C-alpha positions in Angstrom: 38.4 -35.5 18.1 35.6 -33.9 20.6 35.6 -30.4 20.3 37.5 -28.5 23.8 35.1 -26.5 25.8 36.4 -22.9 25.2 37.1 -20.8 28.0 36.9 -17.2 26.2 34.7 -15.3 23.9 34.4 -16.3 20.4 34.7 -13.0 18.7 33.3 -14.0 15.3 30.4 -11.6 14.6 28.7 -11.8 12.4 -5.4 -3.6 15.7 -6.0 -7.0 16.0 -9.5 -6.6 17.1 -11.0 -8.2 20.2 -12.6 -11.5 19.4 -15.1 -14.1 21.7 -13.3 -17.0 22.4 -15.4 -20.5 22.7 -14.0 -23.5 23.8 -15.3 -27.0 24.8 -12.5 -28.1 27.0 -10.6 -30.6 24.7 -7.5 -32.7 25.6 -3.9 -32.2 24.7 -3.0 -36.0 25.1 -3.9 -39.1 26.9 -2.0 -38.1 30.1 -0.8 -35.2 31.8 2.0 -33.8 30.3 4.4 -33.0 33.2 4.7 -36.9 33.6 7.5 -36.8 31.0 11.2 -38.1 31.9 13.9 -36.1 31.9 15.5 -35.0 28.5 18.5 -37.0 27.2 21.7 -35.2 27.7 23.8 -33.6 24.6 26.8 -35.2 24.1 30.1 -33.7 23.9 32.0 -30.5 24.8 30.0 -27.3 25.1 30.7 -24.7 22.1 28.2 -22.4 24.0 29.1 -19.2 25.0 30.4 -18.7 28.6 27.8 -17.2 30.9 24.3 -16.4 30.9 23.3 -16.3 27.1 20.7 -14.8 25.3 19.3 -16.3 22.3 17.5 -13.8 19.5 15.4 -15.6 16.7 15.0 -13.8 13.4 13.4 -14.9 10.2 16.2 -17.8 9.5 18.9 -17.8 12.0 19.5 -17.9 15.9 22.2 -15.1 17.3 23.4 -16.1 20.9 24.3 -12.5 22.8 26.8 -13.1 25.8 24.7 -11.0 28.1 27.7 -10.0 30.6 29.7 -8.7 27.9 26.9 -7.6 25.7 28.5 -9.8 22.7 27.1 -11.3 19.4 28.2 -14.6 18.5 28.2 -16.3 15.2 24.2 -17.0 14.5 23.1 -20.6 14.1 21.5 -20.9 10.9 17.7 -22.6 10.6 17.2 -25.3 8.0 14.3 -23.7 6.6 13.5 -22.9 3.2 11.6 -19.5 2.4 11.0 -16.6 4.9 8.5 -16.3 7.4 6.7 -13.3 8.1 7.8 -11.0 10.6 6.3 -11.7 14.3 5.6 -15.4 12.9 8.5 -17.4 15.1 9.3 -17.8 18.7 12.0 -19.0 20.7 12.0 -20.8 24.3 15.1 -22.2 26.1 15.8 -25.1 28.4 16.5 -24.4 32.1 19.7 -26.3 31.8 21.0 -24.1 28.7 21.2 -27.3 26.5 18.5 -26.9 24.4 16.3 -23.9 22.6 13.1 -24.7 20.5 12.1 -22.3 17.6 8.5 -22.6 16.4 8.3 -21.2 12.8 7.4 -22.0 9.2 8.9 -23.8 6.7 8.4 -22.9 3.4 6.8 -19.8 2.4 5.4 -17.2 4.4 2.5 -19.1 7.1 -1.1 -18.4 6.4 -3.1 -15.7 7.7 -2.2 -14.6 11.1 -5.0 -13.2 13.6 -8.3 -14.2 15.2 -9.7 -15.3 11.8 -7.1 -17.9 11.2 -8.6 -22.0 11.3 -6.9 -24.6 13.0 -6.0 -27.8 11.4 -8.5 -30.9 11.5 -6.6 -33.8 13.3 -7.4 -37.4 14.0 -5.6 -39.3 16.6 -3.4 -42.4 15.8 -1.4 -44.8 17.9 2.0 -42.5 16.7 0.1 -39.3 17.4 -2.4 -36.9 14.9 -2.5 -37.2 11.6 -3.5 -34.0 9.3 -4.5 -33.8 5.7 -5.0 -31.8 2.9 -4.5 -28.1 2.9 -5.0 -27.5 6.7 -1.6 -29.7 7.3 -0.1 -26.2 6.8 -0.4 -22.6 6.8 -0.9 -20.9 3.2 2.3 -22.0 1.5 4.2 -23.5 4.4 4.7 -26.2 6.8 4.3 -25.2 10.8 7.2 -26.8 12.5 9.0 -26.9 15.8 13.0 -26.7 15.7 15.3 -28.2 18.2 18.6 -26.4 18.4 21.4 -28.4 20.3 23.1 -25.2 22.3 26.1 -27.6 23.5 26.8 -28.1 20.0 25.5 -24.8 18.7 23.7 -26.2 15.7 19.9 -26.7 14.8 18.4 -29.9 14.4 15.7 -31.5 11.7 12.7 -29.3 12.0 9.6 -31.3 13.1 6.0 -31.0 11.1 3.5 -29.7 13.5 -0.2 -29.7 12.2 -2.1 -26.3 12.9 -2.8 -23.4 10.4 -1.9 -19.8 10.9 0.8 -18.1 12.8 3.0 -19.3 14.9 4.1 -16.9 17.6 4.8 -18.7 20.8 6.2 -21.9 22.5 7.1 -22.5 26.1 9.1 -25.6 27.6 7.5 -28.0 29.8 9.5 -28.7 33.5 11.9 -31.7 32.8 12.7 -30.1 29.1 11.5 -32.9 27.2 8.4 -31.8 25.8 7.4 -28.1 24.3 4.4 -26.5 23.6 4.1 -24.8 20.5 1.5 -22.1 19.3 0.1 -23.0 15.6 -2.7 -20.9 14.8 -5.6 -21.8 17.2 -4.1 -25.0 18.5 -1.2 -25.6 21.2 0.8 -28.5 20.0 2.6 -30.7 22.6 5.8 -32.2 20.9 8.0 -34.9 22.6 11.2 -33.5 21.2 13.6 -36.3 21.8 11.1 -38.7 20.1 10.0 -36.2 17.6 6.6 -37.4 18.2 3.6 -34.6 18.1 0.8 -35.1 20.7 -3.0 -34.3 20.3 -3.5 -30.6 19.8 -5.5 -28.5 21.8 -7.7 -26.4 19.6 -9.0 -23.1 21.1 -11.6 -22.9 18.3 -12.5 -19.7 16.0 -11.0 -16.5 17.2 -8.4 -18.4 19.0 -5.3 -17.5 17.5 -2.3 -17.8 20.2 -0.4 -14.7 20.5 1.6 -15.7 23.5 1.7 -18.3 26.1 3.0 -18.0 30.0 3.5 -21.0 32.5 2.6 -20.6 36.0 5.9 -21.3 38.0 3.9 -22.6 41.0 1.2 -24.6 39.4 0.2 -26.9 36.3 -1.3 -23.9 34.2 -0.4 -22.2 31.1 -2.0 -19.0 30.1 -2.8 -18.7 26.4 -3.1 -15.0 25.4 -5.7 -14.6 22.3 -7.5 -11.9 21.5 -9.8 -10.4 23.6 -8.8 -12.9 26.2 -6.5 -15.4 28.0 -7.2 -19.2 28.2 -6.0 -21.0 31.5 -4.9 -24.7 30.5 -4.3 -27.6 33.0 -1.4 -29.3 31.8 -1.6 -32.0 34.6 -5.3 -33.2 33.0 -4.8 -31.5 29.2 -7.9 -29.4 29.4 -8.7 -25.8 28.8 -10.5 -23.8 30.7 -13.2 -21.0 30.4 -11.4 -17.8 29.0 -11.0 -14.8 30.5 -12.4 -11.8 28.8 -10.0 -9.1 28.9 -11.3 -6.9 26.1 -7.9 -6.0 24.7 -6.9 -6.5 21.0 -3.1 -7.9 21.2 -0.3 -5.9 20.0 0.6 -5.6 16.3 3.9 -7.2 16.3 2.5 -10.6 17.7 5.4 -10.7 20.5 5.4 -14.2 22.5 6.0 -12.1 25.7 2.8 -10.0 25.8 2.1 -11.8 28.9 3.8 -12.8 32.0 3.0 -14.5 35.3 4.5 -13.4 38.8 7.0 -15.6 40.6 4.4 -16.5 42.8 2.2 -17.3 40.4 -0.9 -14.9 41.9 -0.7 -12.8 39.0 -0.8 -12.8 35.2 -0.2 -9.4 33.3 -0.7 -8.7 29.5 -0.3 -5.6 27.8 -2.5 -4.6 24.3 -4.7 -2.1 23.0 -8.1 -1.1 25.0 -11.5 0.6 25.0 -12.7 3.1 25.0 -10.0 4.7 22.7 -7.8 1.4 22.2 -5.0 3.1 23.7 -2.1 1.1 25.4 -3.1 -1.1 28.2 -1.3 -3.4 31.3 -4.2 -5.7 32.7 -3.6 -7.7 35.8 -5.6 -11.0 36.2 -5.7 -12.4 39.6 -5.0 -16.2 39.3 -6.8 -17.7 42.1 -10.1 -16.0 41.0 -9.5 -15.7 36.9 -10.6 -12.0 37.9 -9.4 -9.2 35.6 -8.1 -6.0 37.6 -8.3 -2.5 36.7 -5.8 -1.8 33.8 -3.3 0.8 33.7 -3.4 3.3 30.7 -0.5 4.7 28.6 -3.0 7.4 27.2 -1.3 10.3 28.8 1.9 9.3 26.7 0.0 9.2 23.3 -1.6 6.6 21.3 0.2 3.4 22.4 0.9 0.1 21.0 2.6 -2.1 23.9 4.3 -5.6 22.7 6.0 -7.2 25.5 6.3 -6.9 29.3 8.7 -8.2 31.7 8.3 -8.7 35.7 11.1 -7.9 38.0 11.8 -11.0 40.1 11.2 -9.1 43.3 7.5 -8.4 42.0 8.0 -4.8 42.6 7.2 -3.6 39.0 7.2 -4.3 35.3 9.1 -3.5 32.3 6.5 -2.6 29.5 8.3 -1.9 25.9 5.9 0.0 23.4 6.3 -0.9 19.5 4.1 2.6 18.4 6.3 5.2 20.3 9.7 3.3 20.8 10.1 3.9 24.9 10.1 1.7 27.7 8.0 1.9 30.8 9.1 1.1 34.1 5.5 0.2 35.9 5.9 0.4 39.7 3.2 -2.0 40.9 2.7 0.6 44.2 1.4 3.1 41.9 0.2 1.2 39.2 -2.9 3.2 38.3 -0.3 5.8 37.1 2.3 4.9 34.8 5.4 6.8 35.1 7.0 8.9 32.1 8.3 6.2 29.7 11.8 6.2 28.7 12.3 7.0 25.2 14.8 4.6 23.2 17.7 6.2 21.5 17.1 7.2 17.8 18.3 4.8 15.6 18.8 4.6 11.8 17.6 1.7 9.6 20.3 0.5 7.6 19.7 -0.4 3.7 19.9 -4.2 4.8 17.4 -4.2 8.0 14.5 -6.3 7.8 13.0 -5.8 11.2 9.8 -3.9 11.9 12.0 -1.1 12.9 10.1 -0.9 16.3 10.7 -2.7 19.6 9.1 -6.1 19.9 10.1 -7.8 22.7 12.1 -7.0 26.5 13.5 -9.5 28.7 15.5 -9.5 31.6 18.9 -11.2 32.3 20.1 -12.7 35.3 21.2 -10.2 38.1 23.8 -7.7 37.2 23.2 -7.7 33.4 19.9 -5.8 33.3 17.1 -5.6 30.5 17.4 -6.5 26.9 15.0 -4.7 24.1 14.6 -6.7 20.7 14.5 -3.9 18.6 13.3 -4.0 14.5 16.5 -2.6 13.4 18.1 -6.1 13.8 19.6 -5.2 17.0 19.3 -6.0 20.6 19.4 -2.5 22.9 20.5 -3.2 26.8 18.7 -1.3 29.2 19.1 -0.6 32.7 16.1 -0.5 34.7 17.6 1.3 37.7 19.5 4.2 35.9 16.8 4.1 33.1 19.4 4.3 30.5 20.6 2.5 27.5 23.7 0.7 26.5 25.3 0.3 22.9 23.2 -1.5 20.6 24.1 -5.2 19.7 24.0 -6.3 15.9 22.3 -9.5 15.8 20.4 -11.6 12.8 18.2 -10.3 10.1 14.5 -10.0 11.4 15.0 -9.9 15.0 11.8 -10.8 16.9 11.8 -12.2 20.3 14.6 -13.3 22.6 15.0 -16.3 25.4 17.5 -16.4 28.1 19.7 -19.5 29.2 22.7 -20.4 31.3 25.7 -21.9 29.4 25.2 -25.5 29.8 
């Protein structure tokens, strides 16, 4: 008998150094990736939590968190062996709330992360690229994309992808059928319903991808690398000239170290920059691909900003720092002079804590739910930007790294 859609809450709780990036404008596939059909609907009644849900990815599981009630639900196990390195897994969700996608490594820990990681060598075939030899995996692990049916709250079989090195970011293209996964220095398109892997885009030596963000108003994807941002046109499947930033990426490799404003006019990224490699947040004007003047957090100590979120009205940013454990609400009206940070409450690491013990991500929930900080004590910490106060920590799965928000399907 088909499961009945529930009406209540389930109570089961269970300094990368800046590098120069070179590109030859390679292609992702033979046609624009936006020209894809809609995804197949998931069958059956929904077992997903009610309302908006934050899906938190950890080393071997994903924990759904009901944002309105701030309640963690039963974790969804990931069908992988071994334990990926912290920061080497990321999650994205479809806009209809039916699917989540995790990029990670199956097997032992993935290969070396950072700007020295090299991409796989691939050859095209009618069924997509094939990869041979050691380049097919990270050192001791195969990079994979795992589709998660959020209606059934169950992970599917991993889809192997080419590329070597860290798996720090993944995005879902409009239509929900195709995802772009970061695999070392390559961007790998995956048509999830057919499990077909397209031709990867290799950003070359020094191009390890630490974050990706889609423009909401164009077909451009922005890939964050050490020392730069690479714009990729997903309609023509080509990479543009890198935009030099001079910023090293955060040491925790957050997939949300880069964000695009709702009107698509500005890209913001965080990292560490000269002259003393303190914390910075840098704007880039998308129309001209021109970096602006970075805001500095030097007045508040040597910081390592890990992630940021842009308020929907574009009035301010929320920057989370992994060195000094704070959130900084940066008003764009006084961007050059960030205000005093809001310190995270003191937390004690338990004997079973497997996270970084520092904040690694921050995301915004829908109106009225506030923001949520993924903290390396295997918890998510609610944050009210208006009151600048924190709620009670929400326990989640072990090694929590990043979070993606979706509506209930």
